[in-house]
C-alpha positions in Angstrom: -2.7 11.2 -9.7 -3.8 11.5 -13.6 -5.8 8.4 -14.4 -4.7 8.2 -18.3 -0.8 8.3 -17.2 -1.2 5.8 -14.1 -2.9 3.1 -16.2 -0.4 2.9 -18.4 2.7 2.6 -15.7 0.9 -0.1 -13.4 1.4 -3.7 -14.2 -1.5 -6.0 -15.0 -2.4 -9.4 -13.4 -0.5 -11.4 -16.4 2.8 -8.9 -15.7 2.3 -9.1 -12.0 3.2 -12.8 -12.6 6.3 -12.4 -14.6 7.6 -9.6 -12.0 6.7 -12.1 -9.2 8.5 -14.6 -11.3 11.6 -12.6 -11.9 12.4 -11.5 -8.4 11.9 -14.6 -6.7 8.8 -13.3 -4.5 8.1 -16.4 -1.7 4.6 -18.3 -2.6 3.1 -17.1 1.1 4.2 -13.7 0.0 2.4 -13.7 -2.8 -1.0 -15.1 -1.4 -0.6 -12.7 0.7 -0.2 -9.8 -1.9 -3.1 -11.4 -4.0 -5.8 -10.8 -1.2 -4.2 -7.2 -0.6 -5.4 -6.4 -3.8 -8.6 -8.1 -3.6 -9.0 -5.8 -0.5 -8.0 -2.7 -2.1 -9.8 -3.4 -5.1 -13.2 -3.2 -2.8 -12.2 -0.1 -1.6 -11.4 1.4 -4.6 -14.7 0.3 -6.4 -16.4 1.7 -3.3 -14.5 5.4 -3.2 -15.3 4.9 -7.4 -18.3 4.7 -6.8 -18.6 7.7 -4.0 -16.9 9.6 -6.5 -13.6 10.0 -5.1 -11.2 9.8 -8.6 -8.4 6.9 -7.7 -7.3 4.9 -10.7 -8.2 0.9 -10.3 -5.3 -0.4 -12.1 -2.9 1.8 -10.3 -4.2 0.6 -6.8 -4.2 -3.4 -7.9 -0.4 -3.4 -9.9 0.4 -1.6 -6.6 -1.6 -3.9 -4.1 0.3 -6.9 -6.3 3.9 -5.4 -6.1 3.8 -4.0 -2.1 5.8 -6.6 -0.8 7.4 -8.3 -4.4 10.8 -7.5 -2.1 9.7 -9.0 1.0 12.6 -11.2 1.2 15.0 -8.5 0.9 16.3 -6.0 4.2 14.0 -3.1 3.8 11.6 -4.3 1.5 10.0 -1.5 1.0 12.5 1.1 -0.4 14.1 -2.3 -2.2 10.5 -2.8 -3.9 10.4 0.3 -5.3 13.4 1.0 -6.6 13.1 -2.3 -8.6 9.7 -0.7 -9.9 11.2 2.4 -10.7 13.9 0.3 -12.5 11.1 -1.5 -14.1 9.4 1.7 -15.5 6.5 1.9 -13.2 7.3 5.3 -10.8 4.1 5.5 -9.5 3.7 2.1 -8.2 7.2 2.3 -6.8 5.7 5.5 -4.8 3.3 3.7 -3.4 5.5 0.7 -2.7 7.6 3.1 -0.5 4.8 4.0 1.9 3.1 0.7 2.3 4.7 0.2 5.1 4.9 3.9 6.5 2.4 5.8 5.4 4.0 9.6 6.6 8.0 9.1 6.2 10.6 11.1 8.1 11.4 12.8 5.4 12.8 16.6 4.2 10.7 18.5 2.0 11.6 20.3 -1.1 10.2 21.9 -4.1 11.2 22.0 -8.0 10.0 25.2 -9.3 6.7 23.7 -10.4 4.6 23.8 -7.5 4.6 20.3 -6.9 6.4 19.2 -3.7 8.3 16.5 -3.6 10.6 14.7 -0.4 13.6 13.0 -0.3 13.7 9.5 1.4 16.7 7.1 1.4 17.7 8.3 -2.0 14.8 8.6 -3.4 12.2 11.2 -4.5 8.8 11.3 -4.0 6.0 13.1 -4.8 3.7 14.7 -1.1 0.7 13.0 -0.9 -2.6 15.3 -0.4 -4.2 14.1 2.6 -7.4 15.9 2.3 -9.2 13.2 -0.3 -8.2 9.3 -0.3 -5.7 8.1 -3.0 -4.0 5.1 -4.1 -1.5 5.2 -1.7 -4.1 4.9 1.6 -5.9 1.9 0.1 -3.1 0.1 -0.6 -1.4 1.0 2.9 -4.6 0.4 4.7 -5.7 -3.0 2.8 -2.1 -4.5 3.6 -3.2 -4.0 7.1 -6.4 -5.4 6.8 -4.4 -8.6 5.7 -2.3 -10.6 8.2 -0.6 -13.6 6.2 -3.6 -14.8 4.0 -6.6 -13.9 6.6 -8.6 -11.1 6.7 -8.4 -9.1 10.1 -9.5 -6.1 11.0 -6.7 -3.2 11.9 -7.0 -4.0 16.0 -6.4 -8.1 15.8 -3.8 -7.0 12.9 -2.0 -4.5 15.6 -2.3 -7.1 18.7 -0.4 -10.0 16.7 2.2 -7.1 15.8 2.5 -6.1 19.2 3.1 -9.6 20.6 5.6 -10.7 18.0 7.4 -7.1 18.8 7.6 -8.0 22.6 10.4 -10.8 22.0 12.7 -8.8 20.3 15.5 -6.8 22.2 14.6 -3.3 20.6 11.1 -3.9 21.9 10.5 -0.6 23.2 11.5 1.0 19.9 9.7 -1.5 17.3 6.7 -1.2 19.8 6.6 2.6 19.1 6.5 2.4 15.6 4.0 -0.2 15.8 1.9 1.9 17.5 2.0 5.2 15.3 1.5 2.7 12.3 -1.7 1.7 14.4 -2.7 5.4 14.4 -1.6 5.9 10.9 -4.0 3.2 9.6 -6.8 4.5 12.1 -6.6 8.1 10.6 -6.3 6.5 7.0 -9.5 4.2 7.9 -11.5 7.1 9.1 -10.7 9.0 5.8 -11.8 6.7 3.6 -15.1 5.4 5.7 -15.7 9.4 5.5 -15.8 9.5 1.9 -17.8 6.3 1.7 -20.4 8.0 4.1 -19.7 4.9 6.1 -18.6 4.1 9.7 -17.6 0.7 9.4 -15.6 -1.1 7.0 -17.3 -3.8 5.4 -15.1 -6.4 3.4 -16.7 -9.3 1.1 -13.2 -10.3 -0.2 -12.2 -13.6 -0.2 -8.8 -15.6 -0.6 -7.4 -15.6 -4.1 -10.3 -13.1 -5.8 -8.6 -10.6 -8.6 -10.7 -8.4 -10.3 -8.0 -5.5 -11.9 -9.7 -5.4 -15.8 -13.7 -4.9 -14.8 
């Protein structure tokens, strides 16, 4: 994603506040989103310092908006459509993949050399898995935040597994959770490798936001 284009199409802090209000995003979800945004910004800064060309503003806006439709069924698809309607197609792509990074999809090209996917009637660019991207950052940051607490991947998914065991469709849901856990681990490894580190050291605190620095 080209930084200049992305910066024009990612909502800043003021716009995010207005969008949360417009779409009646619950306050606990907003608190969660703020912390996800802080964690995502921290990872973006580390990647930028290591020479990775990620768009900091796109990371911030997408992290803030990733759960804008959390109260809706299929919140990833609904939220992505809302952002497309608002004129933020790059943010929509990231929201579409924040819950499941690699979607079940049919691949198609448009003759320009770009590869796209069609998912639930929405067209989305296929991401490059060789370098960390904004989608990776938001996906992983979301997995590091349980409610309004920063946790490890192991802690986050252990809690999720316990909740899933109570559901009548526990088998299928647990399988999906395991897939997401492996996806998160793979993304964490990719990001750490680029940073030249073997462990994610997060300093973010609740309520910390810094999209403009």
